[in-house]
C-alpha positions in Angstrom: 22.9 20.9 5.7 19.1 22.1 7.3 17.2 23.7 4.9 16.2 27.3 5.2 12.8 26.5 4.2 12.3 24.3 7.4 11.6 20.7 8.3 9.0 18.5 7.0 7.1 16.7 9.8 9.5 17.9 12.0 12.4 15.5 10.5 12.4 15.8 6.6 14.8 18.4 4.7 13.4 19.7 1.3 16.7 19.7 -0.4 15.0 20.1 -3.5 17.3 22.4 -6.3 14.0 23.1 -7.9 10.8 24.4 -6.9 8.4 21.7 -5.9 5.5 23.5 -6.6 4.3 26.5 -9.0 1.1 28.9 -8.6 -0.4 31.7 -10.0 -2.0 34.6 -8.3 -5.9 35.0 -9.7 -7.6 38.1 -8.1 -5.4 38.5 -5.5 -5.2 34.6 -4.4 -2.5 32.4 -5.4 -3.7 29.3 -7.4 -1.4 26.1 -7.4 -0.9 25.2 -11.0 1.8 22.2 -10.5 3.2 20.3 -7.5 5.7 17.8 -8.0 4.5 14.3 -7.6 7.6 12.9 -6.0 7.7 15.4 -3.3 4.3 15.0 -2.7 4.9 11.4 -2.1 7.8 12.0 0.3 5.9 14.6 2.2 2.9 11.6 2.6 5.4 9.1 3.4 6.8 11.6 6.2 3.1 12.4 7.5 2.1 8.7 7.6 5.2 8.8 10.1 5.2 11.7 12.0 1.5 13.5 12.1 0.1 12.7 15.4 -3.3 13.4 14.4 -2.8 10.6 11.3 -1.5 8.1 13.6 -4.6 9.1 15.7 -7.2 8.5 12.9 -5.3 5.3 11.3 -3.5 3.4 14.2 -1.9 0.9 11.7 0.9 3.8 11.4 1.2 3.9 14.9 4.7 2.3 14.8 5.9 3.4 11.4 9.2 5.2 10.9 11.3 6.7 8.1 14.8 5.7 7.4 17.1 8.6 8.3 18.3 8.5 4.7 15.0 9.4 3.4 14.8 12.7 5.9 16.6 14.1 2.6 14.3 14.7 -0.1 17.2 14.6 -2.4 17.7 11.3 -1.2 14.4 9.7 -1.7 14.2 11.5 -5.1 17.1 9.8 -6.3 16.0 6.4 -5.4 12.5 7.0 -7.1 14.2 8.3 -10.2 15.9 4.9 -10.6 12.2 3.2 -10.1 9.2 2.8 -12.4 7.6 5.2 -10.4 5.0 7.4 -12.6 1.5 6.7 -11.3 2.0 3.9 -8.7 2.3 3.9 -4.9 5.2 3.6 -2.2 4.7 0.5 -0.3 6.3 -0.6 2.6 5.2 -4.3 3.5 4.3 -5.9 0.5 7.7 -7.6 0.1 8.1 -8.3 4.0 4.6 -8.4 5.7 4.4 -6.4 9.0 7.6 -4.3 7.9 7.0 -0.6 9.8 10.0 1.0 8.2 10.3 3.1 4.9 13.3 2.7 3.5 15.3 1.9 0.1 15.6 -1.8 1.1 12.1 -2.1 2.2 9.9 0.0 -0.2 8.6 -0.9 -3.5 6.5 1.2 -5.9 3.0 -0.8 -7.0 -0.2 0.4 -9.1 -3.2 1.0 -7.0 -5.0 -2.3 -7.9 -2.0 -4.0 -6.7 -1.5 -2.2 -3.5 -5.5 -2.9 -2.9 -5.4 -6.4 -3.6 -3.0 -7.0 -1.4 -4.4 -5.1 1.4 -7.4 -7.3 1.3 -5.3 -9.8 3.0 -4.9 -8.1 6.2 -8.4 -6.1 6.4 -10.3 -5.6 9.3 -12.5 -8.2 9.5 -15.3 -9.1 11.6 -16.9 -11.8 13.7 -15.8 -14.3 11.1 -12.5 -14.9 8.9 -11.8 -12.5 6.0 -14.0 -13.6 2.8 -16.9 -15.5 5.1 -20.2 -13.9 6.5 -22.9 -15.8 7.7 -25.9 -16.5 5.2 -29.2 -16.6 7.3 -31.4 -17.9 4.5 -29.1 -21.4 4.1 -27.9 -21.0 7.6 -24.7 -21.8 6.6 -21.0 -19.7 5.9 -21.2 -17.9 2.8 -17.5 -17.4 0.9 -16.7 -15.0 -1.6 -13.6 -13.2 -3.0 -13.6 -9.9 -5.3 -11.9 -10.5 -8.8 -10.0 -7.3 -9.3 -9.7 -8.1 -13.2 -13.6 -8.1 -13.4 -14.2 -5.4 -10.4 -16.9 -8.1 -9.2 -17.3 -10.2 -6.2 -17.2 -14.1 -7.2 -19.4 -16.4 -5.1 -17.4 -19.4 -3.8 -20.0 -21.6 -2.2 -21.7 -22.1 1.3 -19.9 -24.4 4.1 -20.8 -25.9 7.6 -17.5 -24.4 8.9 -16.3 -20.7 9.2 -12.6 -22.2 8.4 -13.6 -24.6 5.3 -15.4 -21.1 3.8 -12.1 -19.1 4.7 -10.0 -21.7 3.1 -12.3 -21.1 -0.2 -11.6 -17.5 0.0 -8.0 -18.2 0.5 -7.6 -20.7 -2.4 -9.6 -18.3 -5.1 -7.1 -15.1 -3.5 -4.1 -17.0 -4.5 -5.3 -18.3 -8.1 -6.0 -14.5 -8.4 -2.5 -13.3 -6.9 -0.5 -15.7 -9.2 -2.2 -14.1 -12.4 -1.2 -10.7 -10.9 2.3 -12.4 -10.4 2.8 -13.1 -13.9 1.9 -9.9 -14.7 5.1 -8.1 -12.5 8.3 -6.9 -14.1 10.1 -6.7 -10.4 10.8 -10.4 -8.9 10.4 -8.9 -5.7 6.7 -8.3 -6.1 5.9 -11.4 -8.2 7.3 -13.2 -5.3 5.4 -11.8 -2.9 2.3 -12.3 -4.8 2.9 -15.9 -4.9 3.7 -16.6 -1.6 1.1 -14.2 0.3 -2.0 -16.3 -0.2 -0.5 -19.3 -0.4 -1.2 -22.4 1.9 2.1 -22.8 3.4 3.4 -19.5 2.5 6.1 -20.6 -0.2 6.5 -20.1 -4.0 3.9 -21.9 -5.8 
């Protein structure tokens, strides 16, 4: 049944059986004291898929959709409570690259560090392949890769060919992904890490 509180982003039904935020009044003004983190995750997901303004700003969300099942907040919350969700981010395409549908079958919850590490592989690039830049001082292509464990960018050498420089980045990225994979509890995330940056796209 549609909630009397109206729809969220035109499609979502807030059917929570508890207040999703609390507030106090200070000098006649309301100040929020708490927001339900699961509700915030649900609301943000709907916004990514149904806000024209946000899609115009971030075109990568242009074809994203939410499973009808998750139009209900209680259904989304029920799924979240079966996951290790606290302090983690909802991700729709780590286990299935290119996926555009938010659903119980396609989504996982990952740390911000893992999310950032995986997104780096598909980041917008300039003239050269990812991990590669032109070095004026050497007249060659320089390769580097950020190490998420140290927070520093590692210099991988200079190469005559941009594809060779990119391959050096991919190989190092794969090594780091394997280290991350060994730390994961969810086997789907571990598998995604082991395959995403491998040379053949299969488990190492």
